[in-house]
C-alpha positions in Angstrom: -81.2 -48.2 39.0 -83.5 -48.5 36.4 -83.9 -50.8 32.9 -85.4 -50.4 30.5 -88.1 -53.5 29.4 -91.3 -53.9 27.1 -94.0 -55.4 28.0 -94.7 -58.7 27.5 -94.4 -61.5 29.5 -90.7 -63.0 30.3 -89.1 -65.8 31.5 -86.1 -64.9 34.2 -83.0 -67.1 35.0 -83.0 -66.7 38.8 -80.1 -68.7 40.1 -80.5 -67.6 43.9 -77.6 -65.2 43.7 -77.7 -61.6 44.6 -77.5 -60.9 40.7 -80.3 -62.0 39.7 -82.3 -62.0 43.2 -81.9 -58.2 42.3 -83.0 -58.4 38.7 -86.2 -60.5 39.7 -87.0 -57.8 43.0 -87.0 -54.7 39.8 -88.7 -56.8 37.6 -91.9 -57.5 39.8 -92.6 -53.5 40.2 -92.5 -53.1 36.5 -96.0 -52.5 35.3 -97.1 -54.3 32.0 -94.2 -56.9 32.9 -95.3 -60.4 33.3 -92.8 -62.6 34.7 -92.5 -66.7 35.3 -89.7 -67.2 37.3 -87.6 -69.9 36.1 -84.5 -72.1 38.4 -82.6 -74.8 36.9 -80.5 -77.4 39.5 -77.5 -78.5 37.4 -76.9 -80.7 40.6 -73.4 -80.0 41.2 -73.8 -78.5 44.5 -75.4 -81.3 47.1 -76.7 -77.3 48.8 -77.5 -76.6 46.1 -81.4 -77.2 47.1 -81.4 -74.3 49.4 -81.0 -71.8 46.2 -84.6 -73.5 45.1 -86.1 -73.0 47.6 -85.3 -69.3 48.2 -86.1 -68.8 44.6 -89.4 -70.1 45.0 -90.3 -68.8 48.5 -89.7 -64.9 46.6 -91.4 -65.5 43.8 -94.3 -67.0 46.0 -94.2 -63.9 48.0 -95.0 -61.7 45.0 -97.3 -64.0 42.9 -95.4 -64.3 40.3 -95.3 -68.2 38.9 -92.2 -70.2 39.9 -91.1 -73.4 37.2 -87.6 -75.5 38.2 -85.4 -78.2 36.2 -82.4 -80.1 37.7 -80.0 -81.1 35.6 -78.2 -83.8 37.7 -75.6 -83.2 36.0 -73.2 -84.3 39.1 -70.0 -82.2 41.1 -66.7 -81.9 38.4 -69.2 -81.0 36.0 -68.1 -78.1 33.5 -68.6 -74.4 32.5 -69.7 -75.3 29.5 -71.7 -78.4 29.1 -73.5 -76.4 32.3 -74.5 -73.6 30.3 -75.6 -75.7 27.6 -77.7 -77.4 30.0 -79.1 -74.0 31.3 -79.9 -72.2 28.1 -82.0 -75.8 27.2 -84.4 -75.7 30.2 -85.0 -71.5 30.2 -85.6 -72.5 26.0 -88.0 -75.0 26.8 -89.6 -73.1 28.8 -90.2 -70.1 26.3 -90.8 -72.3 24.1 -93.7 -73.8 26.3 -95.5 -70.2 27.0 -95.0 -68.3 24.2 -92.8 -65.6 26.0 -91.5 -62.8 24.5 -87.7 -63.4 25.7 -85.2 -65.0 28.7 -84.7 -62.4 30.7 -80.9 -62.7 32.8 -78.8 -61.1 34.8 -75.6 -61.0 33.0 -73.3 -57.4 34.4 -70.9 -55.2 33.1 -68.2 -57.1 35.3 -69.8 -60.1 33.8 -69.5 -59.5 29.9 -65.7 -58.0 30.7 -64.9 -61.2 32.5 -66.7 -63.1 29.5 -64.1 -60.8 26.7 -60.6 -61.6 28.6 -62.1 -65.2 28.4 -63.1 -65.5 25.3 -59.5 -63.6 24.1 -58.1 -66.8 26.1 -59.4 -69.3 24.0 -59.0 -67.6 20.6 -62.6 -66.9 19.9 -63.5 -64.9 16.6 -64.9 -61.1 16.9 -68.1 -61.6 18.3 -66.4 -63.0 21.1 -65.6 -59.7 23.0 -69.3 -59.1 23.0 -71.1 -62.6 23.3 -73.2 -61.1 26.4 -75.3 -58.5 23.9 -78.7 -58.8 24.4 -80.3 -60.1 21.5 -84.3 -60.8 20.1 -84.2 -63.7 22.0 -82.1 -63.4 24.9 -82.4 -59.7 27.1 -79.5 -58.9 28.9 -80.7 -55.6 30.8 -78.4 -55.1 33.9 -74.8 -54.9 31.0 -74.3 -51.4 31.8 -75.0 -52.5 35.8 -71.7 -53.1 37.7 -71.5 -56.0 40.1 -70.5 -52.9 43.4 -73.9 -52.0 42.3 -75.7 -54.4 41.6 -74.9 -55.1 46.3 -75.2 -51.4 46.8 -78.6 -52.2 45.6 -79.2 -55.7 47.7 -78.5 -53.5 50.4 -80.5 -50.7 50.6 -83.7 -53.2 50.0 -83.1 -56.4 52.1 -82.9 -58.9 49.1 -81.7 -62.3 50.6 -79.5 -64.2 48.4 -77.3 -67.4 48.5 -73.2 -67.3 47.6 -72.8 -70.1 45.5 -69.2 -72.3 46.6 -68.3 -72.6 42.9 -67.5 -69.3 42.6 -64.7 -69.2 44.4 -63.1 -72.7 42.6 -60.1 -71.1 40.4 -60.9 -74.3 38.8 -63.1 -73.0 37.2 -62.0 -70.2 34.3 -63.7 -67.6 35.0 -63.5 -67.8 38.8 -59.6 -67.5 37.6 -60.5 -64.6 35.4 -62.8 -63.2 38.2 -60.2 -63.9 41.1 -56.8 -63.5 39.6 -56.7 -61.1 36.5 -59.8 -58.9 37.0 -58.7 -57.4 40.7 -55.2 -56.0 39.2 -57.5 -53.8 36.7 -57.5 -50.1 37.7 -60.6 -48.6 37.7 -59.2 -46.7 34.3 -58.2 -49.6 32.7 -61.9 -51.3 33.4 -63.5 -48.2 32.0 -61.4 -48.4 28.8 -62.7 -52.5 28.4 -65.8 -51.2 28.9 -65.6 -49.2 26.2 -63.7 -51.9 23.8 -66.6 -53.9 24.3 -69.1 -52.0 23.3 -67.6 -50.6 19.8 -66.8 -54.3 19.2 -70.6 -55.1 19.4 -71.6 -52.0 17.8 -68.6 -53.0 14.7 -70.2 -56.4 15.1 -74.0 -55.8 14.2 -72.5 -53.8 11.1 -70.4 -56.8 10.0 -73.1 -58.8 11.0 -75.4 -56.6 8.3 -73.2 -56.7 5.9 -73.2 -60.0 5.8 -76.5 -60.4 5.7 -77.2 -58.5 2.4 -74.2 -60.8 1.0 -76.4 -64.1 2.0 -79.6 -62.6 1.1 -77.3 -61.7 -3.1 -77.2 -65.0 -3.0 -79.9 -67.4 -4.5 -80.9 -69.2 -1.7 -81.2 -69.2 1.4 -79.1 -72.5 2.2 -76.6 -72.2 -1.0 -73.7 -70.1 -2.2 -72.4 -69.3 -5.0 -68.6 -71.9 -4.8 -67.1 -69.1 -7.5 -68.0 -66.1 -6.2 -66.8 -68.5 -2.4 -63.7 -69.3 -3.8 -62.4 -65.3 -4.6 -63.2 -64.5 -1.0 -60.5 -63.9 1.4 -59.9 -66.0 3.6 -60.7 -64.2 6.6 -63.9 -63.1 5.0 -65.3 -66.2 3.9 -64.4 -67.7 7.6 -67.2 -65.3 8.5 -69.3 -65.5 5.9 -70.0 -69.0 7.5 -69.7 -68.8 10.3 -73.3 -66.3 10.4 -74.9 -69.0 7.0 -74.7 -71.5 10.2 -75.5 -69.4 12.3 -78.5 -68.4 10.3 -79.7 -72.0 10.3 -79.6 -72.3 13.5 -76.4 -74.4 13.5 -74.4 -73.8 16.2 -72.0 -75.0 18.8 -68.7 -74.7 16.4 -65.6 -73.8 17.5 -62.7 -72.0 15.3 -60.7 -74.6 14.2 -63.5 -77.0 12.6 -64.9 -73.4 11.1 -61.6 -73.2 9.9 -61.8 -76.7 8.4 -64.8 -76.4 6.9 -64.1 -72.5 5.3 -60.7 -74.7 3.6 -62.2 -77.9 2.1 -65.8 -76.1 -0.1 -62.6 -73.9 -1.2 -60.4 -77.1 -1.9 -62.4 -80.5 -2.9 -64.0 -80.6 -6.0 -67.8 -80.8 -7.0 -69.5 -84.2 -5.8 -68.2 -83.8 -2.3 -70.2 -83.9 0.8 -68.5 -82.0 4.0 -70.1 -82.8 7.2 -70.5 -80.4 9.3 -72.2 -81.6 12.3 -74.9 -84.6 13.0 -77.8 -83.6 11.7 -75.9 -81.2 8.2 -73.8 -81.2 5.9 -72.0 -78.9 2.8 -72.6 -80.4 -1.0 -70.3 -79.0 -3.0 -71.7 -78.9 -6.8 -70.6 -77.5 -10.2 -71.2 -73.9 -8.9 -72.7 -74.1 -5.8 -72.4 -74.7 -2.0 -75.7 -76.4 -1.3 -76.2 -76.9 2.9 -77.7 -80.4 3.4 -80.0 -82.1 6.2 -78.7 -85.8 6.7 -81.0 -88.1 6.4 -81.1 -90.1 10.1 
């Protein structure tokens, strides 16, 4: 299983499941790659301590740095809450270590499940390719199937733990995994993977155009009001989403975004529209200004 990764220090997220244990085994053998093994115990399952023990043991066997944290989220914590807590931990480890990026074990099947979930949730264009790699997070297994991961694990004597919550269909992802994906033929799965790859390329090109449009504004935190009002609604919605992400503002959903765009186009000057706890958009006579709220 060939993986391309530039030399440097990386934070590798290892849960103890087969995907991340296989990725750890592959990357530990790459020359020039220094790994810091990071394990986050969500505190959802009482038996999760055995996952930490396994990951710590394997990291120790290979002389790798190991760090972990416990989220104490409790049974029944949502997927979103668990994901947010996990990435907050991983990003803090990356910042503290000065690592080049975080590496995760998301694979082709994960990408397909995520795309289906995003379609069901009614998310925008980025939903189809939301698991793509970027400068901060590298996902080197995105073209590798789950079947190939199991094949590698069995052929190389990889030890892993199965997460009991992976079978709980109360979680939306598990319902997609167990009830929807198995109904697809191999040919249909291949088509979906091609659609995801195409969406990733299309989104990349759209983002480049949005970058260009924002670059033509007077500053990174302002938009020409007259120009913005003249944009078609769908275009202005994509532009605002990209604008906010460039300022490291995330966590907004489609409904919030739509409401924000309509307000930016229709409210008179001197109005202030709250975006989140830290930022707002201030409407002035000629510009729309993204401002930081005073605490």
